[in-house]
C-alpha positions in Angstrom: 116.4 116.9 146.7 116.5 117.6 143.0 118.6 114.5 142.2 115.7 112.3 143.7 113.5 113.1 140.6 115.7 111.4 138.0 113.2 109.8 135.6 115.6 106.8 134.9 115.4 105.9 138.6 111.7 106.7 139.3 110.2 105.2 136.2 110.9 101.7 134.3 112.7 102.4 131.2 111.8 99.4 129.4 108.6 100.9 128.1 107.2 97.6 126.7 106.9 96.1 130.2 104.1 98.3 131.2 101.6 96.4 129.0 102.5 93.2 131.0 101.1 94.6 134.1 98.3 96.8 132.7 96.9 94.2 130.5 96.1 91.6 133.2 94.7 94.1 135.4 92.4 95.5 132.9 91.3 92.1 132.0 90.6 91.2 135.5 88.7 94.4 136.3 86.5 94.3 133.3 85.8 90.5 133.6 84.7 91.3 137.3 82.7 94.2 136.1 82.8 96.2 139.3 85.1 99.4 139.9 85.0 100.5 143.5 87.4 101.4 146.4 88.8 97.9 146.7 89.6 97.7 142.9 91.2 101.0 143.2 93.4 99.8 146.1 94.4 96.6 144.2 95.4 98.7 141.2 97.5 101.0 143.2 99.1 98.2 145.1 99.9 96.3 141.9 101.4 99.4 140.1 103.5 100.4 143.2 104.9 96.8 143.3 105.6 96.9 139.6 107.3 100.4 139.8 109.5 99.5 142.8 111.5 97.1 140.6 113.3 100.1 138.9 114.8 101.9 141.9 115.9 98.6 143.4 117.4 97.4 140.1 119.2 100.7 139.9 120.4 100.4 143.5 122.0 96.9 142.7 123.7 98.3 139.7 125.1 101.2 141.8 126.3 98.7 144.6 128.1 96.6 141.9 129.8 99.5 140.1 127.5 99.7 137.0 126.2 103.0 138.1 127.6 105.9 140.2 127.1 105.7 144.1 125.3 108.9 143.9 122.3 107.0 142.5 121.9 105.3 145.8 120.0 108.2 147.7 117.3 108.5 145.0 116.8 104.7 144.8 116.2 104.8 148.6 113.8 107.6 148.2 111.7 106.0 145.5 111.8 102.6 147.1 110.3 104.2 150.3 107.7 106.0 148.3 106.5 103.0 146.2 106.9 100.5 149.3 104.8 102.9 151.5 102.1 103.4 148.8 102.0 99.5 148.4 101.7 98.9 152.1 98.8 101.4 152.4 97.0 100.0 149.6 97.5 96.4 150.8 96.4 97.2 154.3 93.2 98.7 152.9 92.6 95.4 150.9 93.1 93.4 154.1 90.7 95.7 156.1 88.1 95.1 153.3 88.5 91.3 153.6 90.8 90.6 150.7 93.9 89.3 152.6 93.9 86.2 150.6 94.7 88.1 147.4 98.2 88.9 148.8 99.1 85.1 148.6 99.3 85.9 144.8 102.3 88.2 145.6 104.5 85.6 147.0 105.8 83.9 143.8 107.1 87.4 142.9 109.8 87.4 145.6 112.0 84.6 144.4 111.6 85.6 140.8 112.4 89.3 141.5 115.5 88.2 143.7 116.5 86.1 140.8 116.3 89.1 138.5 118.4 91.2 140.9 121.1 88.4 141.2 121.2 88.5 137.3 121.7 92.3 137.5 124.5 92.0 139.9 126.2 89.5 137.4 125.6 91.8 134.4 123.5 89.0 132.9 120.0 90.3 132.9 119.9 91.0 129.2 118.4 88.5 126.6 116.9 86.4 129.3 113.7 85.2 127.5 113.1 82.5 129.9 113.2 84.7 133.1 111.1 87.3 131.3 108.4 84.7 130.5 108.4 83.5 134.2 108.2 87.2 135.1 105.2 87.8 132.9 103.7 84.8 134.7 103.9 86.5 137.9 102.5 89.8 136.7 99.6 87.9 135.0 98.5 87.0 138.5 97.2 90.5 138.9 94.3 89.3 136.4 92.6 86.8 139.0 93.5 89.2 141.8 91.6 92.0 140.0 88.8 89.7 139.1 88.2 88.4 142.6 88.3 91.8 144.1 86.0 93.2 141.6 83.6 90.3 142.2 84.1 90.5 146.0 84.9 86.8 146.4 87.0 84.0 145.1 86.0 82.3 141.9 87.9 79.5 140.4 87.7 80.9 136.8 90.0 83.6 137.8 92.8 81.2 137.1 91.6 81.0 133.6 92.2 84.7 133.2 95.8 84.1 134.7 96.4 81.5 132.1 95.2 83.4 129.1 97.0 86.5 129.8 100.2 84.6 130.6 100.3 82.7 127.4 99.6 85.8 125.4 102.5 87.7 127.1 104.8 84.6 126.6 103.9 84.4 122.9 104.5 88.2 122.7 108.0 88.0 124.4 109.1 85.1 122.0 107.9 87.2 118.9 109.7 90.3 120.2 112.9 88.5 120.4 112.4 87.2 116.8 111.9 90.8 115.6 115.0 91.9 117.4 117.0 89.1 116.0 115.7 89.9 112.4 116.8 93.4 112.6 120.4 92.3 112.5 120.0 90.6 109.2 121.9 92.2 106.3 119.7 90.8 103.4 116.3 89.2 103.1 116.8 85.4 103.8 115.0 82.8 101.8 111.6 81.7 103.1 113.0 78.4 104.5 115.5 80.4 106.7 112.8 82.9 107.8 110.6 80.0 109.0 113.5 78.3 110.8 114.2 81.7 112.6 110.4 82.1 113.4 109.6 78.5 114.4 109.4 79.1 118.1 107.2 82.2 117.8 104.9 80.4 115.4 104.5 77.5 117.7 103.7 79.7 120.6 101.1 81.8 118.8 99.7 78.7 117.2 99.3 76.9 120.5 97.4 79.9 122.0 95.1 80.0 119.1 94.4 76.2 118.9 93.8 76.2 122.6 91.3 79.1 122.6 89.4 77.5 119.6 89.2 73.9 121.2 88.2 75.3 124.7 85.6 77.6 123.0 84.3 74.9 120.8 84.0 72.7 123.9 82.1 75.5 125.8 84.6 75.7 128.5 85.5 79.3 127.9 83.4 82.0 125.8 83.3 80.9 122.2 84.8 84.1 120.8 87.8 84.1 123.0 90.0 82.7 120.1 89.5 86.1 118.3 92.3 88.1 120.0 94.7 85.1 119.8 93.8 85.1 116.0 95.1 88.6 115.8 98.2 87.6 117.6 98.6 84.7 115.2 98.2 86.8 112.1 100.7 89.3 113.5 103.3 86.5 114.2 102.8 85.1 110.6 103.2 88.6 109.1 106.3 89.1 111.3 107.9 85.8 110.2 107.4 86.5 106.4 108.3 90.3 106.7 111.5 90.5 108.7 112.3 93.6 110.5 115.6 94.2 108.8 117.2 97.6 110.0 114.2 98.4 112.1 115.0 100.5 115.2 114.0 98.7 118.4 111.6 101.5 119.3 109.5 100.9 116.1 109.4 97.1 117.0 108.4 98.0 120.5 105.6 100.4 119.4 104.1 97.8 117.1 104.1 95.2 119.8 102.5 97.6 122.1 99.6 98.4 119.7 99.1 94.7 119.1 99.0 94.0 122.8 96.5 96.9 123.4 94.3 95.5 120.7 94.5 92.0 122.1 93.5 93.4 125.6 90.5 95.2 124.2 89.4 92.2 122.1 89.8 89.9 125.0 87.8 92.0 127.3 84.9 92.2 124.6 85.0 88.5 123.7 85.3 87.3 127.4 82.2 89.2 128.3 
């Protein structure tokens, strides 16, 4: 029984991924402005679905010889736990009249299957494109939380999905830049730094420009650009101050702080 409680099987070990599920959930819940039993069930269901990724990933690694076969029993244990909790929470949502919200979970199935296939091929690392698509799936929790909090479907929930997704996409591209920079031996010239950071700068600039233009046109709250301005400034600083020799944990912690601040600012500016 003791072997069932291995932390690396029960909990996701890529700690930066937590923000990609928590941020859209928080954004949706606060935008809806109502915290009740239904929103609690949605939160539990979303987190359980997110957590089940870890034991299933470990199970695939064990089946393909990347981890010992002794890891299989605890992966079954935690898959059953998370699956049961998710099923109970989703059942409660259906009984409360939110069955339509579960449609948002359907795109996750092929994307997760793709991830497990990559794991079986030992090819899951440095897959920025897959990660961006995956964060788009996780960002669907924003409209789900919004609709459940409101108690009904509302079209502007899709805006929350789009905003949280483009923020996450820019964050991932920026993180890859910082990880690439840490391998540098000496400080490059500014021209080389900007060449390395071009993609991250374009992502952050697109987000800022889109939020400014749509806010100016009164299609979204006028101050929604503020959190994206924070992300843009961080990206600009990161391009010109390369993370030479930084530990990955240091990069991850800074990214986490920026994402937390972005979430708090977005909630305040959206309302």
